[in-house]
C-alpha positions in Angstrom: 0.0 0.0 0.0 1.4 3.4 -1.0 1.5 5.7 2.0 2.5 8.7 0.0 0.1 11.7 0.2 -0.8 14.6 -2.1 -2.5 17.8 -1.1 -5.3 19.9 -2.6 -5.6 23.6 -1.7 -9.1 24.6 -2.8 -9.5 28.3 -3.2 -12.6 30.4 -4.1 -11.8 33.9 -5.5 -14.3 36.8 -5.8 -14.2 40.1 -7.7 -12.1 38.4 -10.3 -11.8 41.5 -12.5 -9.3 42.8 -10.0 -7.6 39.4 -9.6 -4.2 39.0 -11.2 -4.5 35.2 -11.6 -1.6 34.9 -14.0 0.8 36.4 -11.4 -0.7 34.4 -8.5 -0.5 31.1 -10.4 3.1 31.9 -11.4 4.0 32.4 -7.8 2.2 29.2 -6.8 4.4 27.3 -9.3 7.6 29.2 -8.8 7.7 30.0 -5.0 5.5 27.3 -3.5 6.3 24.3 -5.8 2.7 23.8 -6.9 2.4 20.9 -9.3 -0.8 21.8 -11.1 -4.0 23.9 -11.0 -7.5 23.1 -12.1 -10.4 25.5 -12.5 -13.9 24.5 -11.4 -17.3 26.0 -11.6 -18.8 27.3 -8.3 -21.1 24.6 -7.0 -23.5 24.3 -4.1 -21.0 22.8 -1.6 -18.7 25.7 -2.3 -21.4 28.2 -1.7 -22.1 26.3 1.6 -18.5 26.7 2.6 -18.6 30.4 1.8 -21.6 30.9 4.0 -20.2 28.7 6.7 -22.5 28.2 9.7 -25.2 30.2 7.9 -25.5 27.5 5.1 -28.7 25.5 5.3 -29.5 22.1 3.9 -33.2 21.9 4.8 -36.1 23.5 6.7 -37.0 27.2 6.6 -34.2 29.4 5.3 -34.2 32.9 6.6 -34.8 35.5 3.9 -31.5 37.2 4.7 -29.6 34.0 3.9 -31.6 33.6 0.6 -30.5 37.1 -0.4 -26.9 36.3 0.4 -27.0 33.1 -1.6 -28.4 35.0 -4.5 -25.7 37.6 -4.2 -23.0 34.8 -4.2 -24.6 33.2 -7.3 -24.6 36.5 -9.1 -21.1 37.6 -8.1 -18.0 36.9 -10.2 -16.6 33.9 -8.4 -13.8 31.6 -9.5 -13.0 28.2 -7.9 -9.6 26.6 -8.3 -7.8 23.6 -6.9 -4.0 23.8 -6.5 -2.3 20.4 -6.4 0.9 19.5 -4.5 2.4 16.1 -4.9 6.2 16.4 -5.6 9.1 17.0 -3.3 10.2 16.1 0.2 8.3 19.0 1.9 5.1 18.8 -0.1 2.9 19.1 3.0 4.8 22.2 4.1 4.6 23.7 0.6 0.8 23.2 0.5 0.3 24.7 3.9 2.5 27.7 3.1 0.6 28.4 -0.1 -2.7 28.1 1.7 -1.6 30.7 4.2 -0.3 32.9 1.4 -3.4 32.7 -0.8 -5.6 33.3 2.3 -4.1 36.8 2.6 -5.2 37.7 -1.0 -7.9 40.4 -0.9 -9.8 38.4 -3.6 -9.9 35.1 -1.6 -13.3 34.2 -0.3 -12.2 30.9 1.1 -9.1 28.6 1.2 -9.2 25.0 2.4 -6.5 22.3 2.4 -7.2 18.6 2.0 -4.7 15.6 2.4 -5.4 12.8 0.0 -3.9 9.3 -0.4 -1.5 8.9 -3.3 -3.6 6.0 -4.7 -6.3 8.5 -5.5 -4.0 10.7 -7.6 -4.7 9.2 -11.1 -8.3 8.8 -10.4 -8.5 12.5 -9.2 -6.9 13.9 -12.3 -8.6 11.6 -14.8 -12.1 12.1 -13.6 -11.8 15.8 -14.7 -10.6 15.0 -18.2 -12.4 13.3 -21.1 -12.1 13.9 -24.9 -13.4 17.3 -25.9 -15.1 17.8 -29.3 -14.1 21.0 -31.0 -15.9 19.9 -34.2 -16.3 16.7 -36.2 -12.6 16.7 -37.3 -10.9 17.9 -34.1 -10.9 16.5 -30.6 -8.7 17.1 -27.6 -7.8 13.8 -26.0 -6.0 13.1 -22.7 -2.9 10.9 -23.2 -4.4 7.9 -21.4 -7.1 7.7 -24.1 -4.6 7.6 -26.9 -4.4 3.9 -27.4 -8.2 3.3 -27.5 -9.3 1.7 -30.7 -11.9 4.4 -31.4 -9.4 7.3 -31.3 -8.6 8.8 -34.7 -5.0 10.1 -34.3 -5.3 12.4 -37.4 -8.2 14.3 -35.7 -6.9 14.2 -32.2 -4.7 16.5 -30.1 -3.2 14.5 -27.3 -2.5 16.3 -24.1 -0.8 15.5 -20.8 -3.3 17.4 -18.5 -0.9 17.6 -15.6 0.3 21.2 -15.3 -2.7 23.4 -16.0 -1.1 25.1 -19.0 -4.1 24.6 -21.4 -5.9 21.4 -22.1 -9.0 22.4 -24.1 -11.1 22.3 -21.0 -11.0 26.0 -20.5 -13.3 28.1 -22.6 -10.5 30.3 -24.0 -8.5 27.4 -25.4 -11.7 25.9 -26.8 -12.7 29.1 -28.5 -9.2 29.6 -30.1 -9.5 26.1 -31.6 -13.0 26.8 -32.9 -11.7 30.0 -34.6 -8.7 28.1 -36.0 -11.0 25.5 -37.6 -13.1 28.3 -39.1 -10.1 29.5 -41.2 -8.5 26.1 -41.8 -9.2 26.2 -45.6 -7.2 29.5 -45.8 -4.1 27.9 -44.3 -1.4 25.9 -46.1 1.6 23.8 -45.3 4.0 26.6 -46.5 2.5 29.0 -44.0 4.0 29.4 -40.5 2.4 29.8 -37.1 3.3 31.6 -33.9 1.8 30.2 -30.6 2.6 33.2 -28.3 2.1 32.3 -24.7 1.9 28.7 -25.8 1.5 27.0 -22.4 0.8 23.3 -23.2 1.3 24.0 -26.9 -2.1 22.8 -27.8 -2.9 25.6 -30.3 0.4 25.2 -32.2 0.0 21.5 -32.1 -3.3 21.9 -33.8 -1.6 23.9 -36.6 0.9 21.1 -37.1 -1.6 18.4 -36.9 -4.2 19.9 -39.2 -2.0 21.8 -41.7 1.6 20.6 -41.0 2.6 24.2 -40.4 5.9 25.0 -38.9 5.3 26.6 -35.5 7.2 28.9 -33.2 6.2 28.1 -29.6 6.9 31.0 -27.2 6.3 31.4 -23.5 7.7 33.3 -20.5 7.5 30.2 -18.3 10.1 27.5 -18.7 7.8 24.9 -17.1 5.2 25.7 -19.8 7.8 25.1 -22.5 8.7 21.8 -20.9 5.1 20.8 -20.9 4.8 21.9 -24.5 7.8 19.8 -25.5 6.3 16.8 -23.7 3.0 17.2 -25.7 4.9 17.6 -28.9 6.6 14.3 -28.3 3.3 12.7 -27.4 1.7 13.8 -30.6 4.6 13.6 -33.1 7.0 11.0 -31.7 9.5 10.3 -34.5 8.2 12.9 -36.9 10.5 15.5 -38.3 9.6 18.8 -36.7 12.7 20.6 -37.7 10.7 23.6 -39.0 9.3 24.2 -35.5 11.0 25.7 -32.5 10.5 26.6 -28.8 11.7 29.9 -27.6 11.5 31.8 -24.3 9.9 35.2 -24.4 13.1 37.1 -23.5 14.8 35.7 -26.6 11.8 36.2 -29.0 11.5 39.1 -31.5 9.1 39.7 -34.3 11.7 39.1 -37.0 9.5 36.7 -39.0 5.9 37.3 -40.1 3.4 34.4 -39.7 0.2 33.6 -41.5 -1.3 32.6 -38.2 -0.6 33.9 -34.7 -2.3 32.6 -31.5 -2.2 34.7 -28.3 -4.3 33.0 -25.6 -3.2 35.3 -22.8 -4.8 37.9 -20.6 -6.1 41.4 -21.6 -3.2 43.3 -19.9 -0.6 41.2 -21.7 -2.4 41.6 -25.0 -2.2 45.3 -24.5 1.4 45.2 -23.4 2.5 43.0 -26.3 0.2 44.6 -29.0 3.0 46.0 -31.2 5.0 42.7 -31.2 1.9 40.6 -31.9 0.7 42.9 -34.8 4.2 42.9 -36.3 4.3 39.1 -36.1 1.3 38.8 -38.4 2.0 38.6 -42.2 -0.1 40.6 -44.6 -3.3 38.6 -45.2 -2.6 36.6 -42.1 -4.7 36.0 -39.0 -4.4 36.8 -35.3 -6.5 34.8 -32.8 -6.5 36.4 -29.3 -8.3 35.1 -26.2 -8.0 35.0 -22.4 -10.6 37.7 -22.5 -13.7 38.2 -20.4 -16.7 39.2 -22.5 -16.6 42.8 -21.3 -13.0 43.2 -22.4 -13.6 42.5 -26.1 -14.4 46.1 -27.1 -11.3 47.4 -25.6 -9.1 44.9 -27.4 -10.9 45.5 -30.7 -10.3 49.2 -30.3 -6.7 48.8 -29.3 -6.0 46.5 -32.3 -7.9 48.7 -34.7 -5.2 48.5 -37.4 -6.3 44.9 -37.9 -9.7 43.9 -39.3 -12.0 42.2 -36.8 -13.4 39.1 -38.5 -15.4 37.5 -35.8 -15.9 37.1 -32.1 -16.8 33.8 -30.3 -18.0 33.6 -26.7 -18.6 30.8 -24.3 -19.9 31.5 -20.8 -17.9 34.5 -19.5 -15.1 34.2 -22.0 -14.5 35.4 -25.5 -12.0 35.1 -28.4 -11.4 37.4 -31.3 -10.3 36.6 -34.9 -8.4 39.5 -36.6 -7.0 39.7 -40.1 -4.1 41.9 -41.3 -5.2 43.4 -44.6 
């Protein structure tokens, strides 16, 4: 019996418009040795935890509590689980991160749970199943790869271990949908930039569906490692000499690309606007995401030198397809 443990720090954030989640997650990984993060919808048990002793499971509920539950349901809440499973001081790391995140002004609740290691694979796998983008594109977790009904040509295989983009999140899904909408206008001779690549899922789609050479760029070395792992999973033995991985500090817009992905946050899209626009070739496309619905107009206005082709939304999130004319 394996007596090893892993730890979950379950955090609920509120007022997410003022939450710098990218910075917080970066600190979780870099300073507290977090091994993965997963986003969840706010469910009834979570609401109960927020309300604490005032949560009710039956009987007559006071009107004041009903009003508070309604307020919680209408507020902008985000529920995440941070996983800790590697290292000699994993319990200490989890507890220190729990204390750290509890001090964040946007934290509504933070709870830590110890779990037996034998539950680890089951815990991860229960949250991931194949995701259908359309009839010819699916995102498939790596443990499903060898199943007889999996079509490798139409599947993007992903190790969903590090929370760098798995197709589960709306923004990644929307980018893939927009990509498939312009697929007929992309050719093998065209190149692609996956800026802020994370897991590499978007660039991998460009290779898989159009055999495009791709530049994968990210500021996070762990993301680039996860990207490389996913490239090997999808293209083991295939010549990918036209593609490359580069850290942000070594990247410049020296080459123009027919397709550029930028699934990052609004503030980064504004900060990197000139570089992203310069990276798009004439007649090429820029797909941006990581945007809340109310941020779309600001990005469209900021990127006004490009033509807005379309906007797709899912839940609270949106992605924009631009074209450089």
